[in-house]
N, CA and C atoms as an extended XYZ file, in Angstrom:
273
Properties=species:S:1:pos:R:3:atomname:S:1:resname:S:1:resid:I:1 pbc="F F F"
N        18.651       24.641       18.832 N   MET     1
C        17.273       24.186       18.479 CA  MET     1
C        17.704       23.054       17.486 C   MET     1
N        18.554       23.301       16.638 N   ALA     2
C        18.861       22.054       16.046 CA  ALA     2
C        19.545       20.933       16.576 C   ALA     2
N        20.232       21.640       17.488 N   ASN     3
C        21.050       20.563       18.832 CA  ASN     3
C        20.036       19.399       19.154 C   ASN     3
N        18.833       19.903       19.727 N   GLU     4
C        17.601       19.260       20.476 CA  GLU     4
C        17.243       18.564       19.500 C   GLU     4
N        16.908       18.628       18.190 N   LYS     5
C        16.566       18.082       16.981 CA  LYS     5
C        17.445       16.804       16.839 C   LYS     5
N        18.656       16.938       16.674 N   ALA     6
C        19.503       16.137       16.538 CA  ALA     6
C        19.784       14.901       17.689 C   ALA     6
N        19.668       15.505       19.141 N   ASP     7
C        19.770       14.714       20.206 CA  ASP     7
C        18.125       13.833       20.078 C   ASP     7
N        17.431       14.433       19.662 N   LYS     8
C        15.902       13.378       19.754 CA  LYS     8
C        16.184       12.499       18.858 C   LYS     8
N        16.778       12.842       17.542 N   LEU     9
C        16.852       11.818       16.435 CA  LEU     9
C        17.795       10.890       16.769 C   LEU     9
N        18.890       11.115       17.433 N   LYS    10
C        19.812       10.008       17.835 CA  LYS    10
C        19.060        9.029       18.852 C   LYS    10
N        18.050        9.937       19.940 N   ASP    11
C        17.587        8.855       20.940 CA  ASP    11
C        16.506        8.040       20.095 C   ASP    11
N        15.929        8.514       19.312 N   PHE    12
C        15.027        7.610       18.402 CA  PHE    12
C        15.705        6.149       17.722 C   PHE    12
N        16.820        6.491       17.212 N   ARG    13
C        17.886        5.548       16.626 CA  ARG    13
C        18.477        4.676       17.524 C   ARG    13
N        18.623        5.183       18.602 N   LYS    14
C        19.451        4.609       19.696 CA  LYS    14
C        18.299        3.042       19.973 C   LYS    14
N        16.960        3.953       20.180 N   ASN    15
C        15.911        2.649       20.719 CA  ASN    15
C        15.716        1.503       19.394 C   ASN    15
N        15.820        2.480       18.356 N   ILE    16
C        15.773        1.344       17.081 CA  ILE    16
C        16.386        0.098       17.242 C   ILE    16
N        17.728        0.687       17.620 N   ASP    17
C        18.850       -0.202       17.345 CA  ASP    17
C        18.855       -1.469       18.695 C   ASP    17
N        18.498       -0.712       19.749 N   LYS    18
C        17.892       -1.862       20.741 CA  LYS    18
C        16.944       -2.930       20.304 C   LYS    18
N        15.887       -2.508       19.885 N   ILE    19
C        14.895       -3.288       19.392 CA  ILE    19
C        15.383       -3.994       18.221 C   ILE    19
N        16.246       -3.734       17.499 N   ASP    20
C        16.927       -4.424       16.239 CA  ASP    20
C        17.597       -5.478       16.900 C   ASP    20
N        18.239       -5.243       18.095 N   GLY    21
C        18.998       -6.451       18.524 CA  GLY    21
C        18.212       -7.526       19.297 C   GLY    21
N        16.904       -7.064       19.663 N   GLU    22
C        15.950       -7.857       20.412 CA  GLU    22
C        15.190       -8.679       19.229 C   GLU    22
N        15.094       -8.423       18.165 N   ILE    23
C        14.403       -8.926       16.872 CA  ILE    23
C        15.369       -9.874       16.709 C   ILE    23
N        16.770       -9.479       16.184 N   LEU    24
C        18.065      -10.354       15.846 CA  LEU    24
C        17.877      -11.578       16.746 C   LEU    24
N        17.539      -11.303       17.984 N   LYS    25
C        18.103      -12.704       19.282 CA  LYS    25
C        16.730      -13.576       19.063 C   LYS    25
N        15.685      -12.875       18.863 N   LEU    26
C        14.243      -13.784       19.072 CA  LEU    26
C        14.131      -14.614       17.431 C   LEU    26
N        14.951      -13.814       16.334 N   LEU    27
C        14.840      -14.511       14.942 CA  LEU    27
C        15.919      -15.758       15.312 C   LEU    27
N        16.966      -15.623       15.851 N   ALA    28
C        18.119      -16.851       16.084 CA  ALA    28
C        17.377      -17.746       16.723 C   ALA    28
N        16.930      -17.525       18.006 N   ASP    29
C        16.209      -18.635       18.744 CA  ASP    29
C        15.249      -19.072       17.809 C   ASP    29
N        14.707      -18.389       17.216 N   ARG    30
C        13.366      -19.280       16.185 CA  ARG    30
C        13.701      -20.208       15.439 C   ARG    30
N        15.153      -19.432       14.700 N   PHE    31
C        15.966      -20.528       13.506 CA  PHE    31
C        16.733      -21.607       14.372 C   PHE    31
N        17.064      -21.392       15.358 N   THR    32
C        17.678      -22.712       16.150 CA  THR    32
C        16.292      -23.706       16.325 C   THR    32
N        15.202      -23.437       16.469 N   ILE    33
C        14.124      -24.305       16.583 CA  ILE    33
C        13.741      -24.872       15.423 C   ILE    33
N        13.598      -24.150       14.302 N   VAL    34
C        13.306      -24.346       12.976 CA  VAL    34
C        14.377      -25.458       12.566 C   VAL    34
N        15.701      -25.394       12.924 N   LYS    35
C        16.632      -26.439       12.486 CA  LYS    35
C        16.449      -27.791       13.394 C   LYS    35
N        16.046      -27.991       14.429 N   LYS    36
C        15.311      -28.955       15.113 CA  LYS    36
C        14.397      -29.707       14.591 C   LYS    36
N        13.230      -28.489       14.063 N   ILE    37
C        12.019      -29.102       13.518 CA  ILE    37
C        12.322      -29.775       11.989 C   ILE    37
N        13.154      -29.408       11.312 N   GLY    38
C        14.047      -29.623       10.077 CA  GLY    38
C        14.061      -31.106       10.389 C   GLY    38
N        15.144      -31.474       11.513 N   LYS    39
C        15.635      -32.599       11.535 CA  LYS    39
C        14.746      -33.781       11.783 C   LYS    39
N        13.622      -33.133       12.942 N   TYR    40
C        12.791      -34.271       13.074 CA  TYR    40
C        11.785      -34.298       11.754 C   TYR    40
N        11.483      -33.734       11.097 N   LYS    41
C        10.896      -33.827        9.942 CA  LYS    41
C        11.569      -34.745        9.018 C   LYS    41
N        12.762      -34.652        8.601 N   ARG    42
C        13.354      -35.688        7.841 CA  ARG    42
C        13.811      -37.133        8.558 C   ARG    42
N        13.588      -37.130        9.742 N   PHE    43
C        13.965      -38.709       10.649 CA  PHE    43
C        12.439      -38.887       10.386 C   PHE    43
N        11.637      -38.372       10.229 N   ASN    44
C        10.336      -39.209       10.446 CA  ASN    44
C         9.345      -38.918        9.473 C   ASN    44
N         9.877      -38.548        8.142 N   GLY    45
C         9.843      -38.485        6.728 CA  GLY    45
C         8.054      -37.448        6.725 C   GLY    45
N         8.434      -36.499        7.532 N   VAL    46
C         7.375      -35.430        7.200 CA  VAL    46
C         7.805      -34.274        6.574 C   VAL    46
N         6.700      -33.858        5.474 N   LYS    47
C         7.107      -32.634        4.479 CA  LYS    47
C         7.391      -31.634        5.159 C   LYS    47
N         8.390      -30.999        4.652 N   ILE    48
C         8.834      -29.536        4.915 CA  ILE    48
C         7.547      -28.537        4.805 C   ILE    48
N         6.981      -28.432        3.713 N   PHE    49
C         6.135      -27.735        3.640 CA  PHE    49
C         4.364      -27.981        4.146 C   PHE    49
N         4.023      -27.137        5.063 N   ASP    50
C         3.027      -27.464        5.911 CA  ASP    50
C         1.792      -26.452        5.524 C   ASP    50
N         0.897      -26.111        4.238 N   LYS    51
C         0.277      -24.953        4.003 CA  LYS    51
C        -0.631      -24.927        5.123 C   LYS    51
N        -1.411      -25.755        5.953 N   GLU    52
C        -2.280      -25.374        6.940 CA  GLU    52
C        -1.489      -24.641        7.919 C   GLU    52
N        -0.320      -24.963        8.567 N   ARG    53
C         0.294      -24.557        9.382 CA  ARG    53
C         0.806      -23.330        9.225 C   ARG    53
N         1.423      -22.781        7.879 N   GLU    54
C         1.457      -21.670        7.468 CA  GLU    54
C         0.364      -20.436        7.446 C   GLU    54
N        -0.973      -21.214        6.997 N   ASN    55
C        -2.072      -20.219        7.233 CA  ASN    55
C        -2.385      -19.910        8.689 C   ASN    55
N        -2.027      -21.073        9.777 N   GLN    56
C        -2.432      -20.724       11.249 CA  GLN    56
C        -1.480      -19.584       11.530 C   GLN    56
N        -0.198      -20.010       11.152 N   ILE    57
C         0.560      -19.049       11.564 CA  ILE    57
C         0.229      -17.221       11.255 C   ILE    57
N        -0.180      -17.153        9.797 N   LEU    58
C        -0.620      -16.008        9.552 CA  LEU    58
C        -1.541      -15.469        9.824 C   LEU    58
N        -2.695      -16.312        9.894 N   ASN    59
C        -4.102      -15.547       10.433 CA  ASN    59
C        -3.805      -15.139       12.330 C   ASN    59
N        -2.954      -16.095       12.893 N   LYS    60
C        -2.791      -15.576       14.085 CA  LYS    60
C        -1.753      -14.368       14.404 C   LYS    60
N        -0.808      -14.072       13.344 N   ILE    61
C        -0.203      -12.959       13.085 CA  ILE    61
C        -0.916      -11.793       13.165 C   ILE    61
N        -2.015      -11.812       11.985 N   LYS    62
C        -3.100      -10.949       11.725 CA  LYS    62
C        -3.688      -10.337       13.112 C   LYS    62
N        -4.395      -11.239       13.571 N   ILE    63
C        -4.835      -11.116       14.696 CA  ILE    63
C        -4.167      -10.297       15.742 C   ILE    63
N        -3.126      -10.847       16.051 N   GLU    64
C        -2.175      -10.198       16.997 CA  GLU    64
C        -1.827       -8.825       16.617 C   GLU    64
N        -1.447       -8.440       15.532 N   SER    65
C        -1.230       -7.451       14.658 CA  SER    65
C        -1.930       -6.065       15.199 C   SER    65
N        -3.551       -6.706       15.342 N   ARG    66
C        -4.243       -5.744       15.693 CA  ARG    66
C        -4.403       -4.823       16.799 C   ARG    66
N        -3.840       -6.176       17.966 N   LYS    67
C        -3.688       -5.651       19.177 CA  LYS    67
C        -2.405       -4.354       19.222 C   LYS    67
N        -1.790       -4.351       18.541 N   TYR    68
C        -0.619       -3.445       18.864 CA  TYR    68
C        -0.969       -2.348       17.669 C   TYR    68
N        -2.082       -2.394       17.129 N   LYS    69
C        -2.449       -1.325       16.039 CA  LYS    69
C        -1.082       -1.206       14.892 C   LYS    69
N        -0.631       -2.197       14.627 N   THR    70
C         0.276       -2.229       13.525 CA  THR    70
C        -0.339       -2.707       11.913 C   THR    70
N         0.186       -2.151       11.186 N   ASN    71
C        -0.320       -2.425        9.735 CA  ASN    71
C        -0.403       -4.000        9.287 C   ASN    71
N        -1.459       -4.412        9.252 N   GLU    72
C        -1.532       -6.093        9.072 CA  GLU    72
C        -0.790       -6.670        7.843 C   GLU    72
N        -0.773       -5.651        6.742 N   LYS    73
C         0.145       -6.023        5.505 CA  LYS    73
C         1.527       -6.005        5.635 C   LYS    73
N         2.081       -5.205        6.573 N   TYR    74
C         3.494       -5.034        6.671 CA  TYR    74
C         4.044       -6.281        7.497 C   TYR    74
N         3.248       -6.638        8.688 N   ILE    75
C         3.518       -7.495        9.346 CA  ILE    75
C         3.319       -8.766        8.806 C   ILE    75
N         2.197       -9.046        7.982 N   GLU    76
C         2.120      -10.008        7.316 CA  GLU    76
C         3.306      -10.437        6.095 C   GLU    76
N         3.767       -9.139        5.455 N   ASN    77
C         4.884       -9.612        4.485 CA  ASN    77
C         6.163      -10.054        5.316 C   ASN    77
N         6.337       -9.523        6.506 N   ILE    78
C         7.456       -9.755        7.345 CA  ILE    78
C         7.749      -11.556        7.865 C   ILE    78
N         6.300      -12.048        8.119 N   PHE    79
C         6.502      -13.108        8.472 CA  PHE    79
C         6.378      -14.319        7.504 C   PHE    79
N         5.934      -13.635        6.083 N   LYS    80
C         6.105      -14.695        5.112 CA  LYS    80
C         7.402      -14.682        4.757 C   LYS    80
N         8.128      -13.729        5.153 N   SER    81
C         9.670      -13.878        4.650 CA  SER    81
C        10.206      -14.856        5.761 C   SER    81
N         9.640      -14.565        7.022 N   ILE    82
C        10.420      -15.362        8.031 CA  ILE    82
C         9.930      -16.967        7.948 C   ILE    82
N         8.791      -17.264        7.531 N   ILE    83
C         8.361      -18.569        7.284 CA  ILE    83
C         9.350      -19.005        6.028 C   ILE    83
N         9.290      -18.245        4.726 N   LYS    84
C         9.886      -18.671        3.640 CA  LYS    84
C        11.603      -19.213        3.972 C   LYS    84
N        12.206      -18.293        4.848 N   ASN    85
C        13.557      -18.587        5.446 CA  ASN    85
C        13.690      -19.907        6.270 C   ASN    85
N        12.458      -19.946        6.818 N   SER    86
C        12.500      -21.315        7.810 CA  SER    86
C        12.177      -22.543        7.097 C   SER    86
N        11.249      -22.538        5.876 N   LYS    87
C        11.646      -23.647        5.146 CA  LYS    87
C        12.944      -23.961        4.552 C   LYS    87
N        13.512      -23.079        4.470 N   GLU    88
C        14.642      -23.062        3.353 CA  GLU    88
C        15.796      -23.738        4.509 C   GLU    88
N        15.800      -23.336        5.779 N   ILE    89
C        16.790      -23.653        6.771 CA  ILE    89
C        16.259      -25.219        7.191 C   ILE    89
N        14.908      -25.471        7.117 N   GLN    90
C        14.574      -26.974        7.260 CA  GLN    90
C        15.097      -28.013        6.068 C   GLN    90
N        15.395      -27.145        5.087 N   LYS    91
C        15.802      -28.501        3.729 CA  LYS    91
C        17.327      -28.666        4.106 C   LYS    91
């Protein structure tokens, strides 16, 4: 019985590891685009910080998170961190 529980936990962790890899790949893809946006903004004299765009992203994410029945606050915090780091990358 204890072995079955350990196997189940191992399976859960294996799935988490796979998902983490997918998240990492997607973040790497996002940050590659963010770098291009930063270059574009510098070349064209556009400010890095765009509060309206940031609000659009966060509002869209809140709506999307409801589809997946996730905690909106957790998702919002994650995306605030992604946005913060994206602005740093653009600098």
